[in-house]
C-alpha positions in Angstrom: 0.0 0.0 0.0 1.4 3.3 -1.0 -0.9 5.9 0.6 -3.4 6.0 3.4 -6.0 8.8 3.6 -7.2 9.4 7.1 -10.6 11.0 7.6 -11.6 11.7 11.3 -15.3 12.6 11.6 -17.6 13.6 14.4 -21.2 14.5 13.5 -20.3 15.7 10.0 -23.0 13.9 8.1 -23.8 16.9 6.0 -20.3 17.1 4.5 -18.8 13.7 5.0 -19.9 12.2 1.7 -18.2 15.0 -0.3 -14.9 14.3 1.6 -15.1 10.6 1.1 -15.9 10.9 -2.6 -13.0 13.3 -3.1 -10.7 10.7 -1.4 -12.0 7.8 -3.4 -12.0 9.5 -6.8 -8.2 10.1 -6.9 -6.3 9.9 -10.1 -4.1 7.2 -8.5 -4.0 3.4 -8.8 -7.0 2.1 -6.8 -5.0 -0.8 -5.3 -2.2 1.6 -4.0 -4.2 3.7 -1.6 -6.8 3.3 1.1 -9.4 5.5 2.8 -9.7 5.1 6.6 -12.6 6.9 8.3 -12.5 7.2 12.1 -16.0 7.7 13.4 -15.2 9.5 16.7 -18.5 8.7 18.5 -20.8 10.5 16.1 -24.5 10.7 17.2 -26.0 11.8 13.9 -26.5 9.6 10.9 -22.8 9.2 10.1 -22.9 5.4 10.5 -25.6 5.1 7.9 -23.5 7.1 5.5 -20.4 5.0 6.1 -22.3 1.8 5.5 -23.1 2.9 2.0 -19.5 2.6 1.0 -19.0 -1.0 2.1 -15.6 -2.3 1.4 -14.5 0.8 -0.5 -13.4 2.3 2.8 -12.1 1.1 6.2 -14.1 2.3 9.2 -12.9 2.6 12.8 -15.7 3.2 15.2 -14.6 4.5 18.6 -16.0 6.4 21.6 -15.4 10.1 21.4 -11.8 11.0 22.0 -11.4 14.3 20.1 -10.1 15.1 16.6 -6.4 14.7 17.3 -6.7 11.3 19.0 -9.0 10.1 16.3 -6.5 11.2 13.6 -3.7 9.5 15.4 -5.7 6.3 15.7 -6.1 6.4 12.0 -2.4 7.0 11.3 -1.6 4.0 13.5 -4.0 1.7 11.6 -2.7 2.9 8.2 -1.1 0.4 5.9 0.3 3.0 3.6 3.9 4.0 3.3 2.7 7.6 3.2 -0.2 9.1 5.2 -2.3 12.2 4.7 -5.2 13.6 6.6 -8.5 14.9 5.2 -11.1 16.5 7.5 -14.7 15.5 7.0 -15.8 18.9 5.8 -13.0 19.4 3.3 -12.2 17.9 -0.1 -9.1 16.9 -2.1 -8.4 17.7 -5.7 -8.2 14.4 -7.8 -4.5 14.7 -8.3 -3.2 15.4 -4.8 -2.1 11.8 -4.1 -0.4 11.5 -7.5 1.6 14.7 -7.2 2.6 14.3 -3.6 3.5 10.6 -3.7 5.6 11.3 -6.8 7.7 13.8 -4.8 8.3 11.3 -2.0 9.0 8.5 -4.4 11.7 10.5 -6.2 13.2 12.2 -3.2 14.1 9.9 -0.3 15.5 12.9 1.6 12.1 14.6 1.7 10.0 13.7 4.8 6.8 15.5 4.0 5.0 17.4 1.2 2.6 20.3 1.5 0.9 22.6 -1.0 -1.2 25.6 -1.6 -5.0 25.3 -1.1 -8.3 27.0 -1.6 -10.1 28.3 1.4 -13.9 28.6 1.2 -16.0 30.5 3.7 -19.5 29.5 4.6 -20.8 32.4 2.5 -19.3 30.8 -0.5 -16.3 33.2 -0.9 -13.3 31.2 -2.1 -9.7 32.4 -2.3 -6.2 30.9 -2.8 -3.8 30.4 0.2 -0.2 30.3 -0.8 2.1 28.1 1.5 5.4 27.9 -0.4 6.6 31.3 0.9 5.3 30.7 4.4 5.0 27.1 5.6 2.9 28.4 8.6 0.1 29.1 6.2 -0.5 25.3 6.1 -3.2 23.6 8.1 -3.5 20.1 9.5 -4.9 18.5 6.4 -3.3 18.1 3.0 0.2 17.3 4.2 1.6 14.0 3.1 4.1 12.4 5.6 6.3 9.3 5.4 4.5 7.2 8.0 7.6 5.9 9.6 9.0 9.4 10.1 5.7 10.6 11.5 5.4 7.6 13.7 8.8 8.2 15.2 7.5 11.6 16.4 4.4 10.0 18.0 2.2 11.5 15.3 0.3 14.7 16.4 0.8 15.7 20.1 -2.8 15.5 21.4 -1.8 17.7 24.4 -1.2 20.7 22.1 -3.9 22.9 20.6 -2.3 23.7 17.3 -0.7 20.2 16.8 0.2 20.8 13.2 2.3 23.9 14.0 3.8 22.1 17.1 4.9 19.3 14.7 6.5 21.7 12.3 8.4 23.5 15.0 9.4 20.3 16.7 10.8 18.8 13.5 12.2 21.9 11.8 15.8 20.9 12.3 15.4 17.2 11.5 12.8 17.0 8.7 12.9 18.4 5.2 9.7 19.4 3.5 8.8 20.1 -0.1 6.1 22.5 -1.2 4.0 22.1 -4.4 3.1 25.5 -5.6 -0.4 24.5 -6.7 -3.8 24.3 -4.8 -4.6 20.6 -4.3 -7.4 20.8 -1.7 -10.3 22.8 -0.5 -10.6 23.9 3.2 -14.0 24.9 4.4 -13.6 27.7 6.9 -16.6 27.5 9.3 -17.3 30.2 11.8 -18.7 27.7 14.3 -15.5 25.6 14.2 -13.0 25.8 17.1 -10.6 28.0 15.0 -13.5 30.4 14.7 -13.2 31.3 18.4 -10.7 34.1 18.9 -10.1 33.3 22.5 -9.1 29.7 21.6 -6.7 31.0 18.9 -5.0 33.3 21.3 -4.6 30.5 23.9 -3.2 28.1 21.2 -0.7 30.7 20.0 0.4 31.4 23.6 0.9 27.7 24.2 3.2 27.5 21.2 5.2 30.5 22.4 5.7 28.9 25.8 6.8 25.6 24.2 9.1 27.2 21.7 10.3 30.6 23.2 13.2 30.7 20.6 10.8 30.5 17.7 8.4 33.4 18.5 9.1 35.1 15.2 8.1 32.0 13.3 5.0 31.4 15.5 3.9 34.9 14.6 3.8 33.9 10.9 1.0 31.4 11.6 -1.9 32.1 9.2 -4.7 34.3 10.5 -7.9 32.5 11.6 
């Protein structure tokens, strides 16, 4: 297995099918990637939606543990050499696996691949977010890791609030990333999401500054939410 797509979900029945379809409809050999959905104790009709896909996807049902622990459980279960996360309200372009896996296949010294993306607000406004000039414009989804390297770091640190930026800061001197200057996924920016709460954002940034006091200048480059 070359790639595992990890989709954590909690009560996202309204958007889950779109995410799963974008994962399944990749321009990539069907026998070389898998889609793992971690149902994190959903109480809506998520289970009914997942049953429709049968053996096209792998499903892990668990009691609610939160998005980070759900993601990590998916990474641990992954059979792929490479792993990538997709949230259940976002979607991939059809060539994200092909383009990212090719970079890792051809460059053994590269540990992870990231890219530009489209951000869509709930009012329908969509714009391009560029990451190649600033890696801290990335978000937790749409980054392809070598599973072994990611596993050595314990995957995402579930004790941190901004786990994706914690990981980038923790590995900045030991990992090498590669940016594809092309938007390869869509990120739905919802006002009701946790990153829509300014108090939470401020607390998350403060936590990073306390953990990495020598990297405050880099932390201040984190994309606005």
